[in-house]
FIKOLZA-1660 file (N, C-alpha, C; in steps of 0.1 Angstrom, whole numbers, plus 5000, padded with zeros to 4 digits):
% residues 57
   i   px   py   pz ch aa at
   1 1097 0364 7545  A  M  N
   1 1104 0360 7557  A  M CA
   1 1095 0351 7565  A  M  C
   2 1099 0339 7569  A  N  N
   2 1091 0330 7576  A  N CA
   2 1092 0333 7591  A  N  C
   3 1083 0327 7599  A  A  N
   3 1082 0329 7613  A  A CA
   3 1095 0326 7620  A  A  C
   4 1102 0316 7616  A  D  N
   4 1115 0312 7622  A  D CA
   4 1125 0323 7620  A  D  C
   5 1126 0328 7608  A  D  N
   5 1135 0339 7605  A  D CA
   5 1132 0351 7613  A  D  C
   6 1119 0355 7614  A  K  N
   6 1115 0366 7622  A  K CA
   6 1119 0365 7636  A  K  C
   7 1118 0352 7642  A  S  N
   7 1121 0350 7655  A  S CA
   7 1137 0351 7657  A  S  C
   8 1144 0346 7648  A  K  N
   8 1159 0347 7649  A  K CA
   8 1163 0362 7648  A  K  C
   9 1157 0369 7639  A  L  N
   9 1160 0383 7637  A  L CA
   9 1157 0391 7650  A  L  C
  10 1146 0388 7656  A  K  N
  10 1142 0395 7668  A  K CA
  10 1153 0392 7679  A  K  C
  11 1157 0379 7680  A  A  N
  11 1167 0375 7690  A  A CA
  11 1180 0382 7688  A  A  C
  12 1184 0383 7675  A  Y  N
  12 1196 0390 7672  A  Y CA
  12 1195 0405 7675  A  Y  C
  13 1184 0411 7672  A  E  N
  13 1182 0425 7675  A  E CA
  13 1183 0428 7691  A  E  C
  14 1177 0418 7698  A  E  N
  14 1177 0420 7713  A  E CA
  14 1192 0418 7718  A  E  C
  15 1199 0409 7712  A  L  N
  15 1213 0406 7715  A  L CA
  15 1221 0419 7712  A  L  C
  16 1219 0424 7701  A  I  N
  16 1226 0437 7697  A  I CA
  16 1223 0448 7707  A  I  C
  17 1211 0449 7711  A  G  N
  17 1207 0459 7720  A  G CA
  17 1214 0457 7734  A  G  C
  18 1215 0445 7738  A  R  N
  18 1222 0442 7751  A  R CA
  18 1236 0445 7750  A  R  C
  19 1242 0441 7738  A  L  N
  19 1257 0444 7736  A  L CA
  19 1260 0459 7736  A  L  C
  20 1251 0466 7729  A  E  N
  20 1253 0481 7729  A  E CA
  20 1252 0487 7743  A  E  C
  21 1243 0482 7751  A  H  N
  21 1241 0487 7765  A  H CA
  21 1254 0483 7772  A  H  C
  22 1259 0471 7771  A  T  N
  22 1271 0467 7778  A  T CA
  22 1283 0475 7774  A  T  C
  23 1283 0478 7761  A  N  N
  23 1294 0486 7755  A  N CA
  23 1294 0500 7761  A  N  C
  24 1282 0505 7763  A  G  N
  24 1280 0519 7769  A  G CA
  24 1285 0519 7783  A  G  C
  25 1281 0508 7791  A  L  N
  25 1286 0507 7805  A  L CA
  25 1301 0506 7806  A  L  C
  26 1307 0498 7797  A  Q  N
  26 1321 0496 7797  A  Q CA
  26 1328 0509 7794  A  Q  C
  27 1323 0517 7784  A  H  N
  27 1328 0530 7781  A  H CA
  27 1328 0539 7792  A  H  C
  28 1317 0539 7800  A  R  N
  28 1316 0548 7812  A  R CA
  28 1326 0544 7822  A  R  C
  29 1328 0531 7824  A  V  N
  29 1338 0526 7834  A  V CA
  29 1352 0530 7830  A  V  C
  30 1355 0529 7817  A  I  N
  30 1369 0533 7812  A  I CA
  30 1371 0548 7814  A  I  C
  31 1361 0556 7811  A  E  N
  31 1362 0570 7814  A  E CA
  31 1364 0574 7828  A  E  C
  32 1357 0567 7837  A  T  N
  32 1358 0569 7851  A  T CA
  32 1372 0565 7856  A  T  C
  33 1377 0553 7851  A  Q  N
  33 1390 0549 7855  A  Q CA
  33 1401 0558 7850  A  Q  C
  34 1400 0563 7838  A  S  N
  34 1409 0573 7833  A  S CA
  34 1409 0586 7841  A  S  C
  35 1398 0590 7845  A  S  N
  35 1397 0602 7853  A  S CA
  35 1403 0600 7867  A  S  C
  36 1401 0588 7873  A  L  N
  36 1408 0585 7886  A  L CA
  36 1423 0584 7884  A  L  C
  37 1427 0578 7874  A  I  N
  37 1442 0577 7871  A  I CA
  37 1448 0591 7870  A  I  C
  38 1442 0600 7862  A  K  N
  38 1447 0613 7861  A  K CA
  38 1447 0620 7874  A  K  C
  39 1437 0619 7882  A  S  N
  39 1436 0625 7896  A  S CA
  39 1447 0620 7904  A  S  C
  40 1449 0607 7904  A  L  N
  40 1460 0601 7912  A  L CA
  40 1474 0605 7908  A  L  C
  41 1476 0607 7895  A  E  N
  41 1488 0612 7890  A  E CA
  41 1491 0626 7895  A  E  C
  42 1480 0634 7895  A  E  N
  42 1482 0648 7899  A  E CA
  42 1485 0649 7914  A  E  C
  43 1478 0640 7922  A  H  N
  43 1481 0640 7936  A  H CA
  43 1495 0635 7939  A  H  C
  44 1499 0625 7931  A  N  N
  44 1512 0619 7933  A  N CA
  44 1523 0630 7930  A  N  C
  45 1521 0638 7920  A  A  N
  45 1530 0649 7917  A  A CA
  45 1531 0659 7928  A  A  C
  46 1519 0662 7934  A  E  N
  46 1519 0671 7945  A  E CA
  46 1526 0666 7957  A  E  C
  47 1524 0653 7960  A  L  N
  47 1531 0646 7971  A  L CA
  47 1546 0646 7969  A  L  C
  48 1550 0643 7956  A  E  N
  48 1565 0643 7953  A  E CA
  48 1571 0657 7956  A  E  C
  49 1564 0667 7952  A  K  N
  49 1569 0681 7954  A  K CA
  49 1570 0684 7969  A  K  C
  50 1560 0680 7977  A  I  N
  50 1560 0682 7991  A  I CA
  50 1572 0674 7997  A  I  C
  51 1574 0662 7993  A  I  N
  51 1585 0654 7998  A  I CA
  51 1598 0660 7995  A  I  C
  52 1599 0665 7982  A  D  N
  52 1611 0672 7978  A  D CA
  52 1614 0684 7986  A  D  C
  53 1604 0692 7988  A  D  N
  53 1605 0704 7996  A  D CA
  53 1609 0701 8011  A  D  C
  54 1604 0691 8016  A  L  N
  54 1607 0687 8030  A  L CA
  54 1622 0681 8031  A  L  C
  55 1626 0674 8020  A  T  N
  55 1639 0669 8020  A  T CA
  55 1650 0680 8019  A  T  C
  56 1646 0691 8013  A  N  N
  56 1655 0702 8011  A  N CA
  56 1655 0712 8023  A  N  C
  57 1648 0709 8033  A  I  N
  57 1648 0718 8045  A  I CA
  57 1660 0715 8053  A  I  C
% end
């Protein structure tokens, strides 16, 4: 393997490392968003029940 190939290989390895890091960050963002959506849905259900109870008074 010549010096140019080694340089290209190193650049690709660095790129792969950065992409894996970015992928990890995106995965954490998606997990957080999913958790927030679930929490909002639960709160929405609670609010709907409260509104329903108040409407029936």
